[in-house]
Biotite code that builds the C-alpha atoms (Angstrom):
import biotite.structure as struc

atoms = struc.array([
    struc.Atom([17.601, -24.845, 22.427], chain_id="A", res_id=1, res_name="MET", atom_name="CA", element="C"),
    struc.Atom([14.724, -27.096, 21.064], chain_id="A", res_id=2, res_name="LYS", atom_name="CA", element="C"),
    struc.Atom([11.884, -25.377, 19.701], chain_id="A", res_id=3, res_name="THR", atom_name="CA", element="C"),
    struc.Atom([8.299, -27.109, 19.867], chain_id="A", res_id=4, res_name="SER", atom_name="CA", element="C"),
    struc.Atom([6.547, -28.061, 16.795], chain_id="A", res_id=5, res_name="LYS", atom_name="CA", element="C"),
    struc.Atom([3.501, -25.615, 17.008], chain_id="A", res_id=6, res_name="PRO", atom_name="CA", element="C"),
    struc.Atom([6.209, -22.649, 17.980], chain_id="A", res_id=7, res_name="LEU", atom_name="CA", element="C"),
    struc.Atom([8.221, -23.355, 15.010], chain_id="A", res_id=8, res_name="ALA", atom_name="CA", element="C"),
    struc.Atom([4.941, -23.446, 12.956], chain_id="A", res_id=9, res_name="ILE", atom_name="CA", element="C"),
    struc.Atom([3.291, -20.086, 14.459], chain_id="A", res_id=10, res_name="ALA", atom_name="CA", element="C"),
    struc.Atom([7.040, -18.635, 14.004], chain_id="A", res_id=11, res_name="LEU", atom_name="CA", element="C"),
    struc.Atom([7.328, -19.515, 9.991], chain_id="A", res_id=12, res_name="ALA", atom_name="CA", element="C"),
    struc.Atom([3.502, -18.385, 9.644], chain_id="A", res_id=13, res_name="ALA", atom_name="CA", element="C"),
    struc.Atom([4.486, -15.016, 11.236], chain_id="A", res_id=14, res_name="LEU", atom_name="CA", element="C"),
    struc.Atom([7.624, -14.475, 9.327], chain_id="A", res_id=15, res_name="THR", atom_name="CA", element="C"),
    struc.Atom([5.981, -15.520, 6.221], chain_id="A", res_id=16, res_name="ALA", atom_name="CA", element="C"),
    struc.Atom([3.428, -12.560, 7.188], chain_id="A", res_id=17, res_name="LEU", atom_name="CA", element="C"),
    struc.Atom([5.727, -10.159, 7.797], chain_id="A", res_id=18, res_name="ALA", atom_name="CA", element="C"),
    struc.Atom([7.416, -10.630, 4.446], chain_id="A", res_id=19, res_name="LEU", atom_name="CA", element="C"),
    struc.Atom([4.385, -10.719, 2.889], chain_id="A", res_id=20, res_name="LEU", atom_name="CA", element="C"),
    struc.Atom([3.177, -7.073, 4.690], chain_id="A", res_id=21, res_name="THR", atom_name="CA", element="C"),
    struc.Atom([6.854, -5.826, 3.928], chain_id="A", res_id=22, res_name="GLY", atom_name="CA", element="C"),
    struc.Atom([6.618, -6.759, 0.279], chain_id="A", res_id=23, res_name="ALA", atom_name="CA", element="C"),
    struc.Atom([3.200, -4.706, 0.127], chain_id="A", res_id=24, res_name="VAL", atom_name="CA", element="C"),
    struc.Atom([4.834, -1.711, 2.288], chain_id="A", res_id=25, res_name="ALA", atom_name="CA", element="C"),
    struc.Atom([7.789, -1.025, 0.538], chain_id="A", res_id=26, res_name="ALA", atom_name="CA", element="C"),
    struc.Atom([6.178, 0.251, -2.823], chain_id="A", res_id=27, res_name="PRO", atom_name="CA", element="C"),
    struc.Atom([3.032, 1.525, -0.912], chain_id="A", res_id=28, res_name="ILE", atom_name="CA", element="C"),
    struc.Atom([5.448, 3.706, 1.033], chain_id="A", res_id=29, res_name="LEU", atom_name="CA", element="C"),
    struc.Atom([7.775, 4.860, -1.469], chain_id="A", res_id=30, res_name="CYS", atom_name="CA", element="C"),
    struc.Atom([6.434, 6.694, -3.999], chain_id="A", res_id=31, res_name="ARG", atom_name="CA", element="C"),
    struc.Atom([9.260, 7.611, -5.862], chain_id="A", res_id=32, res_name="PRO", atom_name="CA", element="C"),
    struc.Atom([9.104, 4.210, -7.075], chain_id="A", res_id=33, res_name="PHE", atom_name="CA", element="C"),
    struc.Atom([6.047, 4.466, -8.695], chain_id="A", res_id=34, res_name="TYR", atom_name="CA", element="C"),
    struc.Atom([7.039, 7.619, -10.401], chain_id="A", res_id=35, res_name="TYR", atom_name="CA", element="C"),
    struc.Atom([10.100, 6.071, -11.556], chain_id="A", res_id=36, res_name="ALA", atom_name="CA", element="C"),
    struc.Atom([7.366, 3.922, -13.499], chain_id="A", res_id=37, res_name="HIS", atom_name="CA", element="C"),
    struc.Atom([5.548, 7.105, -15.351], chain_id="A", res_id=38, res_name="ILE", atom_name="CA", element="C"),
    struc.Atom([7.876, 7.292, -17.924], chain_id="A", res_id=39, res_name="GLY", atom_name="CA", element="C"),
    struc.Atom([9.137, 3.769, -18.654], chain_id="A", res_id=40, res_name="PRO", atom_name="CA", element="C"),
    struc.Atom([5.321, 2.772, -18.568], chain_id="A", res_id=41, res_name="MET", atom_name="CA", element="C"),
    struc.Atom([4.263, 5.426, -21.196], chain_id="A", res_id=42, res_name="ARG", atom_name="CA", element="C"),
    struc.Atom([1.102, 6.881, -18.978], chain_id="A", res_id=43, res_name="LEU", atom_name="CA", element="C"),
    struc.Atom([1.594, 10.254, -20.176], chain_id="A", res_id=44, res_name="GLU", atom_name="CA", element="C"),
    struc.Atom([0.598, 8.915, -23.535], chain_id="A", res_id=45, res_name="GLU", atom_name="CA", element="C"),
    struc.Atom([-3.183, 8.508, -21.965], chain_id="A", res_id=46, res_name="TYR", atom_name="CA", element="C"),
    struc.Atom([-3.295, 12.113, -21.919], chain_id="A", res_id=47, res_name="GLY", atom_name="CA", element="C"),
    struc.Atom([-2.379, 13.120, -18.402], chain_id="A", res_id=48, res_name="LEU", atom_name="CA", element="C"),
    struc.Atom([0.398, 15.234, -17.591], chain_id="A", res_id=49, res_name="SER", atom_name="CA", element="C"),
    struc.Atom([2.949, 13.539, -15.594], chain_id="A", res_id=50, res_name="ARG", atom_name="CA", element="C"),
    struc.Atom([1.894, 15.854, -12.549], chain_id="A", res_id=51, res_name="GLU", atom_name="CA", element="C"),
    struc.Atom([-1.707, 15.031, -12.964], chain_id="A", res_id=52, res_name="GLU", atom_name="CA", element="C"),
    struc.Atom([-0.785, 11.441, -12.773], chain_id="A", res_id=53, res_name="ILE", atom_name="CA", element="C"),
    struc.Atom([1.730, 12.308, -9.641], chain_id="A", res_id=54, res_name="LYS", atom_name="CA", element="C"),
    struc.Atom([-1.143, 14.417, -8.041], chain_id="A", res_id=55, res_name="THR", atom_name="CA", element="C"),
    struc.Atom([-3.927, 11.423, -8.544], chain_id="A", res_id=56, res_name="ALA", atom_name="CA", element="C"),
    struc.Atom([-1.619, 8.944, -7.208], chain_id="A", res_id=57, res_name="TYR", atom_name="CA", element="C"),
    struc.Atom([-0.646, 10.708, -4.091], chain_id="A", res_id=58, res_name="ASN", atom_name="CA", element="C"),
    struc.Atom([-4.569, 11.782, -3.587], chain_id="A", res_id=59, res_name="GLN", atom_name="CA", element="C"),
    struc.Atom([-5.749, 7.760, -3.789], chain_id="A", res_id=60, res_name="MET", atom_name="CA", element="C"),
    struc.Atom([-2.530, 6.866, -1.571], chain_id="A", res_id=61, res_name="MET", atom_name="CA", element="C"),
    struc.Atom([-3.103, 9.568, 1.309], chain_id="A", res_id=62, res_name="ASP", atom_name="CA", element="C"),
    struc.Atom([-6.546, 7.764, 1.392], chain_id="A", res_id=63, res_name="PHE", atom_name="CA", element="C"),
    struc.Atom([-5.545, 4.379, 1.151], chain_id="A", res_id=64, res_name="CYS", atom_name="CA", element="C"),
    struc.Atom([-2.927, 5.376, 3.847], chain_id="A", res_id=65, res_name="LEU", atom_name="CA", element="C"),
    struc.Atom([-5.470, 7.196, 6.201], chain_id="A", res_id=66, res_name="GLY", atom_name="CA", element="C"),
    struc.Atom([-3.676, 10.473, 5.671], chain_id="A", res_id=67, res_name="ARG", atom_name="CA", element="C"),
    struc.Atom([-7.484, 11.817, 3.993], chain_id="A", res_id=68, res_name="ARG", atom_name="CA", element="C"),
    struc.Atom([-10.844, 11.567, 4.807], chain_id="A", res_id=69, res_name="GLU", atom_name="CA", element="C"),
    struc.Atom([-12.035, 11.871, 1.731], chain_id="A", res_id=70, res_name="ASN", atom_name="CA", element="C"),
    struc.Atom([-11.327, 9.478, -1.525], chain_id="A", res_id=71, res_name="PHE", atom_name="CA", element="C"),
    struc.Atom([-10.088, 11.730, -4.719], chain_id="A", res_id=72, res_name="ALA", atom_name="CA", element="C"),
    struc.Atom([-8.091, 10.864, -7.344], chain_id="A", res_id=73, res_name="ALA", atom_name="CA", element="C"),
    struc.Atom([-7.019, 14.305, -9.320], chain_id="A", res_id=74, res_name="GLY", atom_name="CA", element="C"),
    struc.Atom([-8.375, 14.968, -12.223], chain_id="A", res_id=75, res_name="VAL", atom_name="CA", element="C"),
    struc.Atom([-9.444, 11.445, -13.056], chain_id="A", res_id=76, res_name="LEU", atom_name="CA", element="C"),
    struc.Atom([-13.094, 10.973, -12.855], chain_id="A", res_id=77, res_name="ALA", atom_name="CA", element="C"),
    struc.Atom([-14.569, 7.848, -10.714], chain_id="A", res_id=78, res_name="PHE", atom_name="CA", element="C"),
    struc.Atom([-17.892, 6.181, -9.424], chain_id="A", res_id=79, res_name="SER", atom_name="CA", element="C"),
    struc.Atom([-18.974, 5.455, -6.317], chain_id="A", res_id=80, res_name="GLN", atom_name="CA", element="C"),
    struc.Atom([-18.204, 1.426, -6.496], chain_id="A", res_id=81, res_name="SER", atom_name="CA", element="C"),
    struc.Atom([-14.673, 2.634, -7.234], chain_id="A", res_id=82, res_name="GLY", atom_name="CA", element="C"),
    struc.Atom([-14.779, 5.206, -4.195], chain_id="A", res_id=83, res_name="ALA", atom_name="CA", element="C"),
    struc.Atom([-15.843, 2.024, -2.157], chain_id="A", res_id=84, res_name="ASP", atom_name="CA", element="C"),
    struc.Atom([-13.254, -0.382, -3.764], chain_id="A", res_id=85, res_name="HIS", atom_name="CA", element="C"),
    struc.Atom([-10.548, 1.944, -2.248], chain_id="A", res_id=86, res_name="PHE", atom_name="CA", element="C"),
    struc.Atom([-12.382, 2.623, 1.048], chain_id="A", res_id=87, res_name="ALA", atom_name="CA", element="C"),
    struc.Atom([-11.910, -1.877, 1.382], chain_id="A", res_id=88, res_name="ASP", atom_name="CA", element="C"),
    struc.Atom([-8.167, -1.431, 0.046], chain_id="A", res_id=89, res_name="VAL", atom_name="CA", element="C"),
    struc.Atom([-8.133, 1.451, 2.442], chain_id="A", res_id=90, res_name="ARG", atom_name="CA", element="C"),
    struc.Atom([-8.592, -1.430, 4.948], chain_id="A", res_id=91, res_name="GLY", atom_name="CA", element="C"),
    struc.Atom([-6.210, -3.708, 4.052], chain_id="A", res_id=92, res_name="LEU", atom_name="CA", element="C"),
    struc.Atom([-3.769, -0.826, 3.884], chain_id="A", res_id=93, res_name="PHE", atom_name="CA", element="C"),
    struc.Atom([-4.043, 0.190, 7.232], chain_id="A", res_id=94, res_name="LEU", atom_name="CA", element="C"),
    struc.Atom([-4.013, -3.143, 8.974], chain_id="A", res_id=95, res_name="LEU", atom_name="CA", element="C"),
    struc.Atom([-0.843, -4.130, 7.090], chain_id="A", res_id=96, res_name="ASP", atom_name="CA", element="C"),
    struc.Atom([0.614, -0.940, 8.211], chain_id="A", res_id=97, res_name="GLN", atom_name="CA", element="C"),
    struc.Atom([-0.693, -1.835, 11.772], chain_id="A", res_id=98, res_name="VAL", atom_name="CA", element="C"),
    struc.Atom([0.794, -5.900, 11.359], chain_id="A", res_id=99, res_name="TYR", atom_name="CA", element="C"),
    struc.Atom([4.177, -4.239, 9.945], chain_id="A", res_id=100, res_name="GLU", atom_name="CA", element="C"),
    struc.Atom([4.246, -2.172, 13.219], chain_id="A", res_id=101, res_name="LEU", atom_name="CA", element="C"),
    struc.Atom([3.788, -4.905, 15.389], chain_id="A", res_id=102, res_name="MET", atom_name="CA", element="C"),
    struc.Atom([6.088, -6.979, 14.219], chain_id="A", res_id=103, res_name="TYR", atom_name="CA", element="C"),
    struc.Atom([8.996, -4.393, 14.210], chain_id="A", res_id=104, res_name="GLN", atom_name="CA", element="C"),
    struc.Atom([7.896, -3.614, 17.773], chain_id="A", res_id=105, res_name="ILE", atom_name="CA", element="C"),
    struc.Atom([7.996, -7.470, 18.491], chain_id="A", res_id=106, res_name="ALA", atom_name="CA", element="C"),
    struc.Atom([11.330, -8.001, 16.703], chain_id="A", res_id=107, res_name="LYS", atom_name="CA", element="C"),
    struc.Atom([13.366, -5.429, 19.112], chain_id="A", res_id=108, res_name="LYS", atom_name="CA", element="C"),
])
């Protein structure tokens, strides 16, 4: 069966978008991936304990993924413009999740 050129282009674009959203979603949704980098990146040398770093990351990611209403970053201070930035990021993360879910449903 031969696929029409516009359909082939649309499918290629959708596949590329699915790969991109999957590449974004994997590290976002797999927190141990981030935790594994705390030591090798020497993040504790900046004055925070491993638990404080994990708490800040978890609170920030929970906000970005829609699991909490208010932005927080553990013991880390942040400005209103920083919180606004993460509100924008939240919109992109949620869009990424919706697209990835739609792709997985359509694939079945």
